[in-house]
N, C-alpha and C positions, 0 to 999 in steps of 0.2 A: 415303319421309314426300316433304310437298311445300311449298314455300317459293315465297313471292308476294317481285316486287321494285316496285316504285311509282316511276314518274319522271315528269318532265314531256316534252309533245312539243311542236315548233312546226311545223305544216304552212304550206303554201305558199298562197295563195287556192284554186288548185284543189285540193290535198290537202284543204282544210276543206271545200268543197262534196261531194267524193265521201264525206269522214269524215259530212255529216251525212246525206246519200242512204242510207246504209248506215245508219245509226242511226233515222230517219224506216221504214226495207225493214222492219228489226227490229222495230220498235213496230207497225208496219201488220199485220207477220203476227203477232205476239203479241196484238193486240185480236180478229184476225177469225177464227182459230182460239177465243180467247178465248169469243167470240160464238157458235161453233158448240158449244162445249163445252158450254154454257150450256144451249142447245137441245135436242141430248142428252139432256142429262141430265134437261132439265123434263119431256118424253114417252115417256122411257125406261128413266130412273134410274141411268143407266149412265155411263161415262167412256169417252173414247177413251184410247188408246195411244197412244206416240211413232212406232212403227214404220207403223201406218195415216197417222198424218198427216203425214209424211216422204214417203210413194208419192203422198198426193194435193197435197202440198207441189210436185211436178212438173207436174203439169197447171196449179198456179195461175201457176205462172211464165208459162206458155205462153199463159195467157189476161192475165195482167198482166205486160206485157216492161219495165215499168223495174224489176221487181225482179231482173232479171237483171245491173243494172248493180251490183246488192249483192256482196257475198262469199257463196257459199252457205252456208260452216259458220256464218255469221251469225243468217241465216235457220233452220237448223236449230238452233243453240244454243239461238234463243227461243222454240222450241217443246220445245224439252229444259227452259226452266225455267219454261214453263209444265204441262207436264208433273209434274216437279215439283212445284209449286205447289198441284197438282189432289191428289196422293199425300199431303202433306203433311196437304192440307187434310180429306183422307178420316179422316187417321189421327187427326183430331184436335190437329195441332201448329200450326197457323196459321190464317189467316183463309182466307176465300174470296180465290181471285184475283181482282184489282181492273184493269181497265181502265187502260194507261199514256196519260200524256197530254202532250204534246209540251211539254217547257222543264221537266219533273220526274224527275232521273234520266238523264239523255239520257247513253244507254253503249248499245254494241253488245259482246260476245264471238266472237272467231275460233277456230276450232280451228286447230291445228298439223299440216295433214296435209300428209306431202310434205317437210318440211323450208321452207314457205311462209313462215316466220317467223322471224327469226333475228337477232341482232346484229351487225353487218357491224364494227362499231367502238366505241369508248367512246361516240361520239357520234351513233353514227347507229342504227338500227333499220328492220329493212324488214317491211311489212304487208302480205297478201295482198290484191291489187289496188289499194292506196295506192301500194307503192312503199318507196324511198326517205326517211325522216324525220329532222328532227333532232332530237334527244334532249340532254337535259340528267341528268346522277347517274345512269349505268348501272352497274350492280355486276355482275359477273364472276360466275356460278355456277357450279358443277360439278353438269352436268345436260341433262334435255331439257325443252324449252320444250313446255309443254301446250296454255293458250290464251293469249290476247290481249286484255285488256279494255280499251278507246279510251270514256275519260268527257270529256262537256264539261259543264265548272263554269256554274254561272250567273252565272260573272265573265267567260265567253267562254276559258278558258285550259283545255288539251286535256293530259291525262295518259292514261296506260298503264300497265298491271298487267299483268306476266309473272308467269304460274304456271308452277313448275319442279318436274322430279321428279327426288329426287333417291335415292341408295341408303341413306347411314349420315347420322344428324345429326351436326353438328357438335359438339366436346368443349371443355369448359371444364376447367379443373384443382380437385380436389375440393377444399372449403375445411373440412367438419366444423364446419359453422357454420350447425344450423338456424335461421329465424325466425320468430316467429310477427308478424303483421300486423294491427291495429287501422283500421281507414278509418271516418273521421271528419267532420266538417263545420268544427270549430273548429280541428284539424289537417287536413291532407288524410290523411294515415296517420303512427302513430305504431308505433316498432315493440317488441319486446321488449329489442332492445340500450338503449335511450332514446332515439334518434334521431327526429326530428319533422319531417315535412315540411310547410311551410306550404301552404296552398290556391294552385289561380293565381289564382282568381277572375277569370276570361276576361272572362264575362257582367259582370259587377259594373262592371271599368273602362271598359269600352265601352258600360253601358248609357245614359249619358244622350244620347252623341254617336247611337248608336242610334236612338232615342226620336224625337231633332229630325230625324235624316235621314226616317223613316220618316211624322212628321208630313208632308213637304213629298209625298211618295209619294201617302199618302193625299190632299193634297189637289189634286194635279196628277188622280188617278184622279174625284174628284169634279168636277172643272171639264169631264170628258168626258161624265157622267150627262145623258141626254137627257129620258128619262121612266122610268117605272116602268109594269111591265103585272103583272096576277095570272094565276098559270100554276098550274095541278093537277099534281099531283105523282103519284109511284105510291104513294104513303101514302093518296091520296084528301084531304090537305088540301092548299089555296090557299097559294103563295107568291108574294112580291114577286119579281119578277124584273128587273135595271135594264137598261137598251137605249141603248146608247153612241151619240155623237155620228159615233165613228168607232171602227175597233177601236183597241182598245187597244198591240196592237201594230205601228200605223202613226202611234200617238204620240212624237214621237224623245224630247220632254222628260223624259214618263214613263220611256223606256227607258231611260233615263241614269240617271235616278234609281234607277232598280229595279237598274242596276248597281253604285251608289253602294253602295245597302243591301246587297246581296249581298259586297260587298269587305267590308263590317264582319264579317258572319259568318263569312266564309272567314278573316278573321283572328282572330277569336276561338277556330273550329276548330283554326285552324295553331298557334295560343299553346298552346292547351291540349293538344292534340295532339302536339307539343315535349316540352312539359313531361312529360309521361305517360311519353313513349319513354326519354326520358333517366334519369328514377327507375326504370321496371322495368327497364333496362337495365344498372342500379349492383344492383338488388335480385338478378339473375339473377345478376350476374358475382359477387356476395359472398357467394352462400347456397346450399348444396345441397337444401334441404328451407324451402319456403314455406307457414306456414299461415294461411288466410284463414278468414274467416265465410263462410257460404252464406248470403247478405243478400237478401232479395227485394227488388230495388230498386223495383219494381213496386207492390207495394202501398205500400211506403212512399212513395212519390210523389203519393197519396190522401190525403197529410197537406199542406195547403194551405200549412200555416205555415211548413214546411220542405221544399217542392215545388222552389222554384225553385233554394235554394241545392245541393240534392242534384242535379239536374241539370245547374248549373253545374260539380259536383265529377266527373262523369262514372267513375264507380266501375266502373258495367259495362265499358265499353271499357278501363279501366285493368286489371283482372281477364281480360280477352280477351286484352291484349298478354301480361301475366304468362304466360298460358296457354301463346299460341303460343310465346314465348319460350324459356320452360321444356323442350316438347315438341324444342324444335330444338335444343338445348345440354343435353341429357340431365338437367334439375331434375325436382325432383318438387314437385308443387303438391297440399297439401292441406288439404280443404274442413271446418271445424266448423262442427256445424248450426246454427240461426239462434237457435234458444233455448236454447243452452247459455250460462248466466248467468255471462259473461267480465267484468261489469263488476264483479257482485257478490259475487264469489268471493276470498278473499284468497290471493293465489299464494304466501303464506307457510305458510300452515297450513289452509287451503283454508276456514274460515269463510265463510259466507254474511253477506252486510248488505245490508240490504233498501233502505235508505237509499240507496242511491245511484241507486235509479232513477229518482229528480229530478237529471233533466241538470245543473242548476246546480250540483251537489254535485262541484266536479273533484278536490279531494284528501280524503283520509280517515285516521284511525289502526283498525285492527281491534282491536276491542272486547274479544281473546281472548291475539293474542300480541303486542298493542299498534303492531305494523308500521305505518310511516306509507306510502301509497301515493298516487302519481300515476293518475288516474281511468284515463286513455288506457294507461299504461304497464303498469298492473296488467294490464288487461285483454288486451295485447300477450301479456305473458310466459303467462297462461291459455290464451290460442287457442295459442299455441306446445307447450305442453306437452299441451294437448287434443289438437291434431294428433299429435305424437311416440305418443301412445295409442294412438289410432286406427292411424295404421301398424301399430304393434307388435303389433295385437291381429288386423290382418287377415291 
């Protein structure tokens, strides 16, 4: 199995320049070959394969000498991501690959060929062509390092993710305690044991501060606008394009304010991620089997009345954490069909009570057996029972 470790690094000025050059080289290769892929597909209806691209990459490095400054495996990995993106596109799994833009997801991935990537001690890591980097928060894992992904955040911070390959998953003691989880907006999760976790509301807590800083950023951008020109797009329609007095990259006050806004977004993400990591770790530690609803979050986001709250809750990321931690520690995740009437069914006698379709109904009494139910706890119990039934029938 594979385990990833994510921690912060502190490059020197010269190392930061080399890291940025490597990111730029990887982006250049990705965009260049994406244009070639599009041209080949347009005229032949066929795609290109990874091996043929790697052969032409050798000639490209001779024609563009500055590509040799970057780690060769980073350029190969960039090509690999492009080929994987097209393969997934042809299978209908994702959209057509798009060109990478500077400043958006600045990162590159290096492969560990011949022990070129290793952790020298608890505070240092060695990367190919970069050398020894100061790091913080490194944890030792038993296994071989496969890749290292270096990322530069919009706030200017540097991080690296190491992917390890290990033989056996880590084990936790069995608890014989299955649990059902109901994800919600009133409470983040409600378990069949009666535990309720409050919503973190990371966006809601920083919303006013974010709006204030974004207004300042917008004013500084508008102050640099010179005029507008009409441009005909690929769709044949005329669009207005902004012409700035000078490039925004040269506007120091604009860039300073841009970092302030990025720091607020980073704080939101860190608060949300920390809360969900702690909660998911506690659930994995205390339960052998975890039953969840297979929610279609993308369709639920189309409801504009609750879309912001759903995005702030970040259900998808929480479920992803549960999945990989369950695989790592030998736990089981069971998904219940999204159309299963968990909120409408009495967990005692199984009677359907359709009036709970109204979300304002938080408690109700079963008309048959008279049992009093908390809406979310009852749903969690039904999810647990249905998950165990699915497991037994499998």
